[in-house]
C-alpha positions as CSV (number, residue, x, y, z in Angstrom):
1,M,-148.9,-33.5,64.4
2,V,-152.2,-33.9,66.4
3,T,-154.6,-31.0,66.3
4,T,-157.6,-30.6,68.5
5,S,-160.9,-29.7,67.0
6,K,-163.0,-26.8,68.3
7,S,-165.5,-29.2,69.9
8,E,-162.7,-30.9,72.0
9,S,-161.2,-27.7,73.1
10,S,-164.6,-26.3,74.2
11,R,-165.3,-29.4,76.1
12,T,-162.4,-28.7,78.5
13,D,-164.1,-25.3,79.3
14,E,-167.3,-26.9,80.6
15,P,-167.7,-26.8,84.4
16,L,-168.9,-30.5,84.6
17,Y,-165.8,-31.7,82.7
18,R,-163.5,-29.7,85.0
19,L,-165.3,-31.0,88.1
20,L,-165.1,-34.6,86.9
21,K,-161.4,-34.2,86.1
22,V,-160.7,-32.9,89.6
23,L,-162.7,-35.8,91.2
24,R,-160.7,-38.2,89.1
25,G,-157.5,-36.9,90.4
26,S,-158.4,-36.9,94.1
27,L,-159.3,-40.0,96.1
28,L,-160.6,-38.0,99.1
29,L,-162.8,-35.8,96.9
30,S,-164.1,-38.9,95.1
31,T,-164.9,-40.5,98.5
32,I,-166.8,-37.4,99.6
33,A,-168.7,-37.3,96.3
34,I,-169.7,-41.0,96.7
35,G,-170.9,-40.2,100.2
36,V,-173.0,-37.3,99.0
37,G,-174.4,-39.5,96.2
38,L,-175.4,-42.1,98.7
39,L,-177.1,-39.5,100.9
40,L,-179.1,-38.3,97.9
41,I,-180.1,-41.8,96.9
42,G,-181.2,-42.4,100.5
43,A,-183.2,-39.2,100.4
44,V,-185.0,-40.5,97.3
45,F,-186.0,-43.7,99.2
46,E,-187.5,-41.5,101.9
47,L,-189.9,-39.9,99.5
48,P,-193.6,-40.7,99.9
49,V,-193.5,-42.9,96.8
50,Q,-192.9,-46.5,97.8
51,F,-190.4,-48.5,95.7
52,T,-190.1,-51.5,98.0
53,S,-191.5,-52.6,101.3
54,Q,-188.2,-51.8,103.0
55,D,-187.6,-48.3,101.8
56,G,-186.9,-46.9,105.3
57,V,-184.3,-49.6,106.0
58,I,-182.6,-49.0,102.6
59,A,-182.6,-45.2,103.2
60,G,-181.1,-45.7,106.6
61,M,-178.3,-47.9,105.3
62,L,-177.5,-45.5,102.5
63,G,-177.5,-42.6,105.0
64,V,-175.1,-44.4,107.3
65,F,-172.8,-45.4,104.5
66,G,-172.9,-41.9,103.0
67,V,-172.2,-40.1,106.3
68,S,-169.4,-42.6,107.2
69,S,-167.7,-42.1,103.9
70,I,-167.8,-38.3,104.3
71,V,-166.5,-38.5,107.9
72,S,-163.7,-40.9,107.0
73,A,-162.6,-38.8,104.0
74,G,-162.7,-35.7,106.1
75,S,-160.7,-37.4,108.9
76,V,-158.0,-38.5,106.5
77,Y,-157.9,-35.0,105.0
78,L,-157.5,-33.5,108.5
79,A,-154.8,-36.0,109.4
80,L,-152.9,-35.3,106.2
81,W,-153.2,-31.5,106.8
82,R,-151.9,-31.9,110.3
83,I,-149.0,-34.0,109.2
84,R,-148.1,-31.6,106.4
85,R,-148.3,-28.6,108.8
86,D,-145.7,-30.0,111.2
């Protein structure tokens, strides 16, 4: 018989663990999370600190990829919601 220790059972109560478990189970939420992550990384490249000579270009590319992933996941969600509703 397998028993769980107190540290393992308390880990399932942590908000980060629950969030990651939900993201792992949903492709659309994972796509949105990736888009938000890309937007945040793009915002870092827009800071006054210069990492490379092409920071603006990299930030723009990451912004476009982030927004497009969020829009595409949202569109698929709305399409699935519409199909399920009918």
